PASEBA-1860 file (N, C-alpha, C; in nm, 3 decimals):
! residues 285
1> MIGGAIEQ> 23.569/9.149/7.035/23.500/9.195/6.916/23.373/9.113/6.894 ~ 23.277/9.174/6.831/23.150/9.107/6.807/23.159/9.020/6.683 ~ 23.105/8.899/6.695/23.099/8.809/6.579/23.236/8.779/6.524 ~ 23.250/8.793/6.391/23.375/8.760/6.325/23.468/8.878/6.309 ~ 23.446/8.982/6.388/23.526/9.103/6.373/23.674/9.078/6.402 ~ 23.704/8.987/6.497/23.844/8.961/6.529/23.917/8.902/6.408 ~ 23.851/8.814/6.336/23.913/8.757/6.216/23.925/8.862/6.107 ~ 23.826/8.950/6.101/23.832/9.060/6.005/23.951/9.150/6.035
9> FKAISACP> 23.972/9.179/6.164/24.085/9.263/6.202/24.218/9.193/6.174 ~ 24.227/9.065/6.206/24.352/8.993/6.181/24.391/8.999/6.034 ~ 24.292/8.993/5.947/24.319/8.992/5.802/24.380/9.122/5.754 ~ 24.353/9.232/5.824/24.404/9.363/5.779/24.503/9.421/5.878 ~ 24.543/9.343/5.979/24.636/9.394/6.080/24.777/9.403/6.023 ~ 24.852/9.498/6.074/24.991/9.517/6.033/25.067/9.579/6.149 ~ 25.197/9.562/6.149/25.281/9.617/6.256/25.270/9.770/6.257 ~ 25.238/9.830/6.370/25.230/9.975/6.376/25.364/10.046/6.357
17> RCHSRLTW> 25.474/9.972/6.370/25.606/10.032/6.353/25.651/10.033/6.208 ~ 25.631/9.919/6.138/25.684/9.909/6.001/25.579/9.869/5.898 ~ 25.455/9.846/5.944/25.341/9.812/5.858/25.356/9.677/5.788 ~ 25.440/9.590/5.844/25.457/9.456/5.787/25.356/9.359/5.847 ~ 25.351/9.239/5.791/25.256/9.136/5.832/25.281/9.093/5.977 ~ 25.171/9.062/6.046/25.179/9.017/6.184/25.148/8.868/6.194 ~ 25.218/8.800/6.286/25.191/8.660/6.316/25.124/8.653/6.453 ~ 25.009/8.586/6.457/24.929/8.581/6.579/24.941/8.446/6.648
25> SAERITCA> 24.950/8.449/6.781/24.937/8.328/6.862/24.851/8.363/6.983 ~ 24.823/8.266/7.067/24.738/8.291/7.183/24.804/8.382/7.284 ~ 24.939/8.384/7.287/25.012/8.460/7.388/25.062/8.595/7.339 ~ 25.095/8.605/7.208/25.152/8.732/7.161/25.134/8.748/7.011 ~ 25.164/8.868/6.966/25.155/8.904/6.825/25.294/8.952/6.784 ~ 25.347/8.898/6.675/25.486/8.928/6.636/25.490/8.979/6.493 ~ 25.574/9.080/6.470/25.595/9.131/6.335/25.692/9.041/6.260 ~ 25.656/9.001/6.139/25.740/8.913/6.060/25.866/8.982/6.010
33> ECRAAYGF> 25.864/9.116/6.006/25.978/9.190/5.950/26.070/9.245/6.059 ~ 26.017/9.332/6.146/26.103/9.398/6.245/26.109/9.322/6.378 ~ 26.031/9.214/6.391/26.030/9.125/6.506/25.975/9.191/6.633 ~ 25.910/9.306/6.619/25.845/9.367/6.735/25.737/9.273/6.787 ~ 25.721/9.268/6.919/25.623/9.177/6.980/25.521/9.259/7.058 ~ 25.397/9.217/7.051/25.287/9.284/7.119/25.207/9.180/7.197 ~ 25.142/9.226/7.303/25.068/9.135/7.388/24.919/9.162/7.388 ~ 24.855/9.119/7.496/24.711/9.134/7.512/24.681/9.194/7.648
41> EHGRPKFH> 24.573/9.266/7.658/24.524/9.319/7.785/24.374/9.297/7.792 ~ 24.330/9.225/7.893/24.188/9.189/7.906/24.136/9.124/7.777 ~ 24.222/9.042/7.716/24.181/8.970/7.596/24.187/9.050/7.468 ~ 24.229/9.175/7.475/24.235/9.260/7.357/24.379/9.277/7.311 ~ 24.406/9.276/7.181/24.542/9.301/7.135/24.585/9.442/7.171 ~ 24.707/9.453/7.227/24.756/9.582/7.274/24.884/9.619/7.198 ~ 24.880/9.736/7.134/24.992/9.778/7.050/25.055/9.908/7.100 ~ 25.034/9.944/7.224/25.096/10.067/7.277/25.138/10.044/7.421
49> DQELTSTA> 25.227/10.130/7.469/25.268/10.125/7.609/25.258/10.263/7.673 ~ 25.165/10.345/7.625/25.152/10.481/7.673/25.082/10.486/7.809 ~ 25.124/10.581/7.890/25.058/10.611/8.016/24.982/10.742/7.998 ~ 24.852/10.742/8.034/24.775/10.864/8.023/24.815/10.963/8.131 ~ 24.819/11.092/8.094/24.849/11.197/8.190/24.743/11.199/8.300 ~ 24.786/11.213/8.425/24.692/11.218/8.536/24.659/11.362/8.569 ~ 24.537/11.406/8.535/24.490/11.540/8.568/24.350/11.527/8.629 ~ 24.303/11.634/8.693/24.168/11.632/8.750/24.063/11.614/8.641
57> DAAFQREQ> 24.083/11.684/8.527/23.990/11.670/8.416/23.988/11.527/8.364 ~ 24.106/11.469/8.347/24.114/11.333/8.296/24.047/11.235/8.391 ~ 24.068/11.256/8.522/24.008/11.165/8.620/23.856/11.171/8.614 ~ 23.800/11.291/8.604/23.654/11.304/8.599/23.599/11.250/8.467 ~ 23.670/11.276/8.356/23.626/11.223/8.228/23.627/11.070/8.230 ~ 23.730/11.014/8.291/23.737/10.868/8.298/23.624/10.813/8.385 ~ 23.594/10.880/8.495/23.482/10.839/8.579/23.352/10.839/8.500 ~ 23.334/10.943/8.417/23.212/10.951/8.335/23.206/10.835/8.236
65> MFNESLTA> 23.317/10.810/8.167/23.317/10.711/8.060/23.305/10.569/8.114 ~ 23.357/10.545/8.236/23.340/10.415/8.299/23.219/10.412/8.393 ~ 23.153/10.529/8.409/23.035/10.541/8.497/23.068/10.491/8.637 ~ 23.180/10.539/8.692/23.237/10.479/8.813/23.185/10.540/8.944 ~ 23.169/10.673/8.949/23.134/10.738/9.075/22.990/10.788/9.073 ~ 22.939/10.826/9.191/22.804/10.880/9.200/22.792/11.009/9.119 ~ 22.894/11.095/9.128/22.892/11.220/9.052/22.888/11.191/8.902 ~ 22.968/11.095/8.857/22.969/11.060/8.716/22.834/11.004/8.671
73> KLFNLGKK> 22.773/10.922/8.755/22.642/10.866/8.721/22.536/10.975/8.712 ~ 22.540/11.071/8.805/22.446/11.184/8.800/22.470/11.268/8.674 ~ 22.598/11.292/8.643/22.632/11.371/8.524/22.582/11.301/8.398 ~ 22.608/11.171/8.386/22.568/11.095/8.266/22.416/11.088/8.252 ~ 22.346/11.072/8.364/22.201/11.069/8.360/22.145/11.206/8.320 ~ 22.200/11.311/8.381/22.150/11.445/8.355/22.169/11.490/8.212 ~ 22.285/11.456/8.151/22.313/11.506/8.017/22.227/11.439/7.910 ~ 22.160/11.328/7.946/22.066/11.267/7.851/21.945/11.357/7.830
81> FVNSRYRQ> 21.911/11.435/7.932/21.791/11.518/7.926/21.822/11.668/7.921 ~ 21.933/11.708/7.981/21.968/11.851/7.988/22.105/11.870/7.926 ~ 22.109/11.921/7.803/22.236/11.945/7.737/22.219/12.058/7.636 ~ 22.329/12.108/7.587/22.327/12.222/7.496/22.333/12.181/7.349 ~ 22.325/12.051/7.320/22.350/12.004/7.184/22.223/12.000/7.098 ~ 22.228/12.070/6.988/22.129/12.049/6.882/22.210/12.022/6.755 ~ 22.207/11.898/6.710/22.291/11.856/6.598/22.224/11.892/6.466 ~ 22.290/11.977/6.389/22.233/12.021/6.262/22.253/11.918/6.151
89> RDHIAEAL> 22.358/11.841/6.160/22.383/11.736/6.062/22.457/11.622/6.132 ~ 22.412/11.500/6.110/22.479/11.385/6.171/22.571/11.322/6.066 ~ 22.692/11.374/6.058/22.788/11.328/5.957/22.818/11.179/5.970 ~ 22.830/11.131/6.094/22.868/10.991/6.115/22.755/10.897/6.073 ~ 22.631/10.930/6.112/22.518/10.845/6.075/22.502/10.839/5.923 ~ 22.524/10.951/5.857/22.514/10.954/5.710/22.619/10.862/5.647 ~ 22.743/10.871/5.698/22.851/10.790/5.641/22.827/10.642/5.666 ~ 22.779/10.607/5.785/22.751/10.467/5.815/22.637/10.413/5.729
97> AETPAGSI> 22.536/10.496/5.706/22.423/10.453/5.624/22.466/10.423/5.481 ~ 22.571/10.491/5.435/22.620/10.472/5.299/22.727/10.363/5.291 ~ 22.762/10.303/5.405/22.865/10.199/5.410/22.798/10.066/5.442 ~ 22.803/9.970/5.351/22.732/9.843/5.374/22.778/9.772/5.500 ~ 22.684/9.705/5.567/22.718/9.625/5.685/22.822/9.520/5.647 ~ 22.917/9.497/5.736/23.024/9.402/5.709/23.147/9.464/5.647 ~ 23.137/9.591/5.607/23.255/9.662/5.556/23.351/9.689/5.672 ~ 23.476/9.716/5.638/23.575/9.746/5.741/23.565/9.894/5.776
105> VVELGSGD> 23.503/9.921/5.889/23.489/10.057/5.940/23.567/10.066/6.070 ~ 23.651/10.169/6.082/23.735/10.185/6.201/23.700/10.317/6.268 ~ 23.677/10.313/6.399/23.667/10.438/6.474/23.791/10.454/6.559 ~ 23.864/10.562/6.533/23.983/10.594/6.611/23.941/10.678/6.732 ~ 23.984/10.636/6.851/23.945/10.707/6.972/23.798/10.689/7.001 ~ 23.752/10.565/7.000/23.609/10.538/7.014/23.555/10.568/7.153 ~ 23.643/10.568/7.254/23.593/10.588/7.389/23.504/10.473/7.431 ~ 23.391/10.507/7.497/23.307/10.405/7.560/23.181/10.371/7.482
113> RRLRDDVI> 23.181/10.393/7.348/23.061/10.359/7.272/23.098/10.285/7.144 ~ 23.001/10.208/7.093/23.019/10.139/6.966/22.913/10.190/6.870 ~ 22.956/10.238/6.755/22.864/10.296/6.658/22.777/10.190/6.591 ~ 22.837/10.076/6.561/22.767/9.969/6.491/22.841/9.840/6.521 ~ 22.770/9.726/6.517/22.831/9.601/6.559/22.958/9.566/6.482 ~ 22.967/9.606/6.355/23.082/9.567/6.274/23.193/9.671/6.271 ~ 23.180/9.778/6.351/23.285/9.880/6.357/23.396/9.832/6.449 ~ 23.521/9.848/6.405/23.638/9.813/6.487/23.675/9.935/6.571
121> DVDLLPFP> 23.661/9.923/6.704/23.686/10.034/6.796/23.832/10.032/6.842 ~ 23.898/10.148/6.827/24.039/10.162/6.865/24.050/10.271/6.971 ~ 24.118/10.242/7.081/24.137/10.341/7.186/24.259/10.302/7.270 ~ 24.308/10.398/7.349/24.418/10.368/7.442/24.368/10.289/7.562 ~ 24.242/10.314/7.602/24.188/10.255/7.723/24.098/10.135/7.693 ~ 24.099/10.035/7.781/24.023/9.912/7.757/23.876/9.922/7.800 ~ 23.801/10.016/7.740/23.658/10.019/7.764/23.597/9.887/7.716 ~ 23.482/9.848/7.771/23.423/9.719/7.733/23.403/9.701/7.583
129> NVDVLADV> 23.378/9.810/7.511/23.351/9.801/7.367/23.477/9.803/7.281 ~ 23.592/9.838/7.339/23.713/9.859/7.259/23.770/9.724/7.214 ~ 23.804/9.719/7.085/23.856/9.596/7.024/24.009/9.593/7.019 ~ 24.069/9.709/6.990/24.213/9.717/6.969/24.268/9.832/7.053 ~ 24.369/9.803/7.134/24.435/9.905/7.215/24.557/9.955/7.138 ~ 24.551/10.081/7.095/24.659/10.132/7.009/24.664/10.284/7.013 ~ 24.779/10.336/6.977/24.800/10.479/6.956/24.736/10.515/6.823 ~ 24.646/10.614/6.823/24.574/10.647/6.700/24.663/10.712/6.595
137> ARTPFAGD> 24.783/10.753/6.634/24.877/10.809/6.538/24.968/10.703/6.477 ~ 24.957/10.579/6.530/25.040/10.469/6.480/24.963/10.340/6.500 ~ 24.875/10.311/6.406/24.777/10.203/6.425/24.825/10.071/6.364 ~ 24.767/9.960/6.409/24.805/9.828/6.357/24.718/9.783/6.239 ~ 24.697/9.873/6.143/24.617/9.840/6.026/24.703/9.852/5.899 ~ 24.679/9.762/5.805/24.747/9.771/5.676/24.696/9.892/5.599 ~ 24.776/9.941/5.508/24.734/10.052/5.423/24.626/10.010/5.325 ~ 24.546/10.107/5.281/24.441/10.084/5.180/24.346/9.972/5.223
145> SAPLVVMD> 24.306/9.970/5.351/24.228/9.857/5.401/24.085/9.891/5.442 ~ 24.052/10.017/5.464/23.920/10.053/5.517/23.850/10.155/5.427 ~ 23.720/10.138/5.402/23.646/10.238/5.325/23.603/10.357/5.409 ~ 23.603/10.343/5.543/23.556/10.452/5.630/23.633/10.452/5.760 ~ 23.684/10.570/5.797/23.749/10.591/5.927/23.678/10.706/5.996 ~ 23.640/10.687/6.122/23.568/10.787/6.200/23.658/10.842/6.309 ~ 23.660/10.976/6.322/23.733/11.044/6.429/23.637/11.145/6.491 ~ 23.574/11.106/6.600/23.471/11.188/6.662/23.525/11.255/6.788
153> RLIEHVPE> 23.545/11.386/6.780/23.598/11.465/6.892/23.726/11.401/6.946 ~ 23.817/11.376/6.853/23.943/11.309/6.885/24.064/11.400/6.866 ~ 24.072/11.467/6.751/24.198/11.529/6.714/24.237/11.646/6.804 ~ 24.139/11.703/6.877/24.175/11.810/6.971/24.248/11.756/7.093 ~ 24.244/11.623/7.112/24.305/11.562/7.231/24.441/11.498/7.203 ~ 24.492/11.512/7.084/24.624/11.456/7.052/24.721/11.571/7.022 ~ 24.847/11.559/7.065/24.940/11.671/7.049/24.980/11.698/6.904 ~ 24.969/11.596/6.817/25.004/11.613/6.676/24.889/11.563/6.588
161> PHRVVEEA> 24.783/11.642/6.576/24.664/11.595/6.503/24.691/11.561/6.357 ~ 24.791/11.627/6.297/24.821/11.599/6.156/24.868/11.454/6.139 ~ 24.935/11.399/6.240/24.980/11.259/6.230/24.861/11.163/6.230 ~ 24.759/11.193/6.310/24.641/11.108/6.315/24.564/11.115/6.183 ~ 24.551/11.235/6.129/24.481/11.253/6.002/24.554/11.181/5.888 ~ 24.687/11.187/5.889/24.764/11.116/5.787/24.758/10.965/5.806 ~ 24.751/10.921/5.932/24.737/10.778/5.959/24.603/10.727/5.905 ~ 24.498/10.807/5.924/24.368/10.769/5.868/24.374/10.760/5.717
169> RRMLKPGG> 24.444/10.854/5.654/24.457/10.852/5.508/24.533/10.728/5.461 ~ 24.636/10.689/5.535/24.710/10.568/5.501/24.621/10.445/5.507 ~ 24.536/10.437/5.608/24.449/10.322/5.628/24.339/10.312/5.522 ~ 24.294/10.426/5.472/24.178/10.427/5.383/24.208/10.367/5.246 ~ 24.108/10.300/5.191/24.114/10.258/5.052/24.107/10.381/4.963 ~ 24.158/10.374/4.841/24.138/10.485/4.747/23.989/10.515/4.731 ~ 23.952/10.639/4.746/23.811/10.676/4.741/23.741/10.663/4.874 ~ 23.810/10.608/4.976/23.751/10.595/5.109/23.740/10.730/5.177
177> RAVCLTPF> 23.657/10.735/5.282/23.628/10.862/5.349/23.670/10.862/5.495 ~ 23.719/10.977/5.539/23.742/11.003/5.681/23.637/11.103/5.726 ~ 23.567/11.071/5.834/23.469/11.163/5.893/23.527/11.211/6.025 ~ 23.542/11.342/6.038/23.606/11.400/6.156/23.516/11.508/6.216 ~ 23.474/11.489/6.340/23.402/11.591/6.414/23.496/11.650/6.517 ~ 23.499/11.783/6.525/23.593/11.846/6.617/23.539/11.981/6.661 ~ 23.567/12.024/6.785/23.511/12.149/6.836/23.576/12.273/6.776 ~ 23.495/12.378/6.766/23.546/12.510/6.730/23.519/12.606/6.846
185> VFPYHGYP> 23.395/12.652/6.864/23.361/12.738/6.979/23.316/12.646/7.092 ~ 23.411/12.605/7.174/23.385/12.500/7.272/23.486/12.514/7.387 ~ 23.442/12.494/7.512/23.533/12.510/7.626/23.638/12.400/7.634 ~ 23.737/12.425/7.718/23.840/12.326/7.747/23.777/12.202/7.808 ~ 23.820/12.085/7.759/23.774/11.958/7.817/23.889/11.857/7.804 ~ 23.966/11.846/7.908/24.087/11.765/7.903/24.062/11.618/7.923 ~ 24.096/11.539/7.823/24.093/11.393/7.841/24.201/11.329/7.755 ~ 24.321/11.314/7.801/24.369/11.371/7.927/24.406/11.519/7.913
193> NHYCNFTS> 24.425/11.564/7.789/24.455/11.704/7.761/24.372/11.751/7.644 ~ 24.357/11.881/7.633/24.285/11.942/7.521/24.380/12.043/7.459 ~ 24.431/12.011/7.340/24.540/12.090/7.282/24.494/12.203/7.191 ~ 24.383/12.185/7.119/24.345/12.287/7.020/24.200/12.268/6.976 ~ 24.142/12.375/6.923/24.016/12.369/6.850/24.045/12.409/6.705 ~ 23.953/12.377/6.614/23.980/12.400/6.472/23.873/12.486/6.406 ~ 23.918/12.578/6.321/23.829/12.651/6.233/23.806/12.569/6.106 ~ 23.713/12.616/6.024/23.691/12.550/5.895/23.818/12.557/5.809
201> DGLQVLFG> 23.885/12.674/5.811/24.010/12.687/5.735/24.116/12.589/5.786 ~ 24.125/12.576/5.918/24.223/12.485/5.975/24.199/12.340/5.935 ~ 24.074/12.300/5.929/24.042/12.163/5.887/24.077/12.140/5.740 ~ 24.054/12.240/5.657/24.089/12.228/5.515/24.239/12.207/5.500 ~ 24.318/12.276/5.579/24.464/12.260/5.575/24.504/12.123/5.630 ~ 24.441/12.084/5.741/24.474/11.957/5.806/24.450/11.839/5.712 ~ 24.343/11.844/5.633/24.310/11.737/5.539/24.357/11.771/5.397 ~ 24.459/11.855/5.387/24.504/11.905/5.258/24.559/11.798/5.164
209> RYSSCEVD> 24.607/11.686/5.216/24.663/11.580/5.130/24.556/11.484/5.080 ~ 24.433/11.499/5.125/24.322/11.421/5.072/24.279/11.481/4.938 ~ 24.206/11.404/4.859/24.165/11.456/4.728/24.058/11.563/4.741 ~ 23.976/11.556/4.847/23.875/11.659/4.871/23.839/11.660/5.018 ~ 23.786/11.773/5.064/23.742/11.785/5.203/23.628/11.885/5.210 ~ 23.514/11.841/5.261/23.397/11.927/5.281/23.379/11.952/5.429 ~ 23.368/12.078/5.467/23.351/12.115/5.608/23.223/12.194/5.624 ~ 23.138/12.153/5.720/23.022/12.235/5.755/22.990/12.214/5.903
217> TNIGPTSA> 22.877/12.267/5.947/22.842/12.267/6.088/22.782/12.134/6.130 ~ 22.829/12.084/6.244/22.770/11.966/6.306/22.678/12.009/6.420 ~ 22.728/12.087/6.513/22.648/12.147/6.620/22.669/12.297/6.611 ~ 22.559/12.373/6.616/22.561/12.511/6.571/22.595/12.620/6.671 ~ 22.578/12.745/6.628/22.619/12.862/6.707/22.541/12.881/6.837 ~ 22.410/12.859/6.836/22.333/12.879/6.958/22.368/12.775/7.062 ~ 22.392/12.652/7.017/22.441/12.549/7.108/22.575/12.588/7.169 ~ 22.660/12.650/7.088/22.789/12.697/7.139/22.768/12.802/7.248
225> LTNLISEY> 22.676/12.895/7.224/22.651/13.003/7.320/22.595/12.949/7.451 ~ 22.495/12.861/7.445/22.436/12.807/7.568/22.539/12.723/7.644 ~ 22.623/12.652/7.571/22.727/12.573/7.637/22.828/12.663/7.708 ~ 22.868/12.770/7.643/22.965/12.862/7.704/22.908/12.928/7.830 ~ 22.781/12.969/7.824/22.719/13.032/7.942/22.714/12.934/8.059 ~ 22.667/12.811/8.032/22.657/12.713/8.139/22.794/12.672/8.192 ~ 22.892/12.665/8.104/23.028/12.630/8.147/23.087/12.741/8.233 ~ 23.061/12.866/8.195/23.110/12.982/8.272/23.059/12.974/8.415
233> VAVAASRG> 22.928/12.953/8.429/22.868/12.947/8.563/22.920/12.825/8.639 ~ 22.928/12.710/8.573/22.970/12.587/8.640/23.114/12.596/8.689 ~ 23.203/12.648/8.606/23.344/12.660/8.646/23.360/12.761/8.759 ~ 23.288/12.875/8.748/23.297/12.978/8.852/23.242/12.930/8.985 ~ 23.132/12.854/8.980/23.065/12.813/9.103/23.132/12.693/9.170 ~ 23.193/12.605/9.091/23.240/12.478/9.145/23.380/12.483/9.205 ~ 23.463/12.574/9.157/23.602/12.582/9.203/23.672/12.447/9.191 ~ 23.639/12.373/9.085/23.706/12.246/9.059/23.641/12.125/9.124
241> HPLLYTAA> 23.532/12.143/9.197/23.465/12.029/9.262/23.366/11.965/9.164 ~ 23.383/11.838/9.128/23.300/11.777/9.024/23.150/11.778/9.052 ~ 23.109/11.754/9.177/22.967/11.750/9.209/22.905/11.889/9.195 ~ 22.975/11.991/9.246/22.925/12.128/9.231/22.921/12.168/9.084 ~ 23.022/12.127/9.009/23.025/12.156/8.866/22.902/12.095/8.797 ~ 22.874/11.969/8.827/22.762/11.900/8.765/22.630/11.968/8.797 ~ 22.611/12.005/8.924/22.487/12.070/8.966/22.471/12.207/8.902 ~ 22.579/12.287/8.904/22.572/12.422/8.847/22.550/12.418/8.697
249> KGMTLLPL> 22.615/12.325/8.629/22.599/12.311/8.484/22.454/12.278/8.449 ~ 22.398/12.182/8.520/22.261/12.140/8.492/22.160/12.249/8.520 ~ 22.173/12.316/8.633/22.077/12.420/8.670/22.083/12.540/8.576 ~ 22.203/12.571/8.526/22.216/12.682/8.433/22.160/12.646/8.296 ~ 22.182/12.522/8.253/22.134/12.480/8.121/21.983/12.467/8.114 ~ 21.921/12.431/8.225/21.778/12.401/8.223/21.694/12.514/8.162 ~ 21.706/12.639/8.207/21.625/12.745/8.146/21.672/12.784/8.005 ~ 21.795/12.743/7.968/21.849/12.779/7.837/21.814/12.678/7.728
257> LPFKYLDR> 21.760/12.562/7.768/21.739/12.452/7.674/21.665/12.492/7.546 ~ 21.555/12.567/7.555/21.481/12.596/7.431/21.561/12.674/7.327 ~ 21.660/12.752/7.373/21.730/12.840/7.281/21.816/12.765/7.179 ~ 21.861/12.643/7.214/21.948/12.570/7.120/21.877/12.539/6.990 ~ 21.743/12.532/6.994/21.668/12.499/6.872/21.664/12.616/6.773 ~ 21.714/12.733/6.816/21.731/12.843/6.720/21.830/12.806/6.610 ~ 21.911/12.705/6.636/22.007/12.661/6.534/21.937/12.606/6.410 ~ 21.809/12.575/6.419/21.734/12.533/6.300/21.728/12.645/6.196
265> LWSRSGPA> 21.744/12.769/6.244/21.736/12.885/6.154/21.867/12.909/6.080 ~ 21.974/12.844/6.124/22.104/12.862/6.061/22.124/12.753/5.955 ~ 22.182/12.791/5.843/22.222/12.689/5.745/22.346/12.617/5.799 ~ 22.375/12.501/5.743/22.490/12.424/5.792/22.623/12.482/5.747 ~ 22.622/12.566/5.647/22.747/12.622/5.595/22.741/12.775/5.607 ~ 22.835/12.842/5.545/22.836/12.987/5.547/22.862/13.042/5.685 ~ 22.781/13.141/5.728/22.806/13.208/5.857/22.804/13.114/5.977 ~ 22.730/13.006/5.972/22.722/12.914/6.087/22.858/12.859/6.124
273> TRLASLLG> 22.943/12.835/6.025/23.075/12.777/6.054/23.166/12.876/6.127 ~ 23.130/13.005/6.126/23.212/13.106/6.196/23.191/13.101/6.347 ~ 23.081/13.035/6.392/23.046/13.034/6.534/23.009/12.895/6.583 ~ 23.024/12.793/6.500/22.974/12.660/6.533/23.041/12.603/6.658 ~ 22.964/12.526/6.733/23.018/12.453/6.846/23.108/12.340/6.798 ~ 23.057/12.258/6.707/23.135/12.150/6.646/23.127/12.161/6.494 ~ 23.241/12.135/6.429/23.245/12.128/6.284/23.261/11.983/6.241 ~ 23.209/11.953/6.124/23.226/11.820/6.068/23.299/11.826/5.936
281> AVAVK> 23.403/11.745/5.921/23.478/11.737/5.797/23.461/11.597/5.738 ~ 23.430/11.591/5.610/23.424/11.464/5.539/23.528/11.472/5.428 ~ 23.635/11.394/5.442/23.747/11.400/5.348/23.759/11.269/5.272 ~ 23.788/11.279/5.144/23.799/11.163/5.056/23.945/11.142/5.017 ~ 23.992/11.018/5.027/24.130/10.987/4.991/24.147/10.993/4.838
END
């Protein structure tokens, strides 16, 4: 963790099994109540023993996130310049701007990026930026401890998304916010699996135990259309080969790039949410 973030995490850490106080030593972490013991991996506290499903999609996604293979490096370089995304509203940047530096902000399922130096990154995999290795449905945080929890393209990859959403609600301080970005009109992308996409109605139900939930468009309808067209060509042409997929995706997207900016003509709410690529939910505890 950067700076004093490890001490900040220790102050709000709790047993993921019973939510009781944890005792820390250099070798292990022990629950004072249920006596569960946890260890470390690559210097990071580890609170899970899950094995990720091994699939072709998961393998390629992992290569991309660790930037391990030539194909992954080409894919990562290409998507910086050629992609279907036109973001109509940056829900996460807005929430971070309204949250003072030094506040306890947690990103569940952070993957390979850090939003801000003081954000506590939680993931199953030990990416260089990850601070805490844990199951996002059963986290090592005390209740009522964080003013902001971020879930960016996470809940579609867990088999029981309602458990993750409720875990975020448990962690949040009263009046705290959960920001959740999730796909609606979007192709399958397994890492390690892709279980579901959500409509605006579905998100309202999912966050039904929060005091309020606002849902609107994060990435719009034209971006969804260009992504679907390029994915159709890439999947058909590649027959599962990652390098062919990367080349076909890029070549198909290149002439379609200007069309994504048509999303400027759509409002963030109303009809746009019926076709949006990604929806954003901001829920208040």
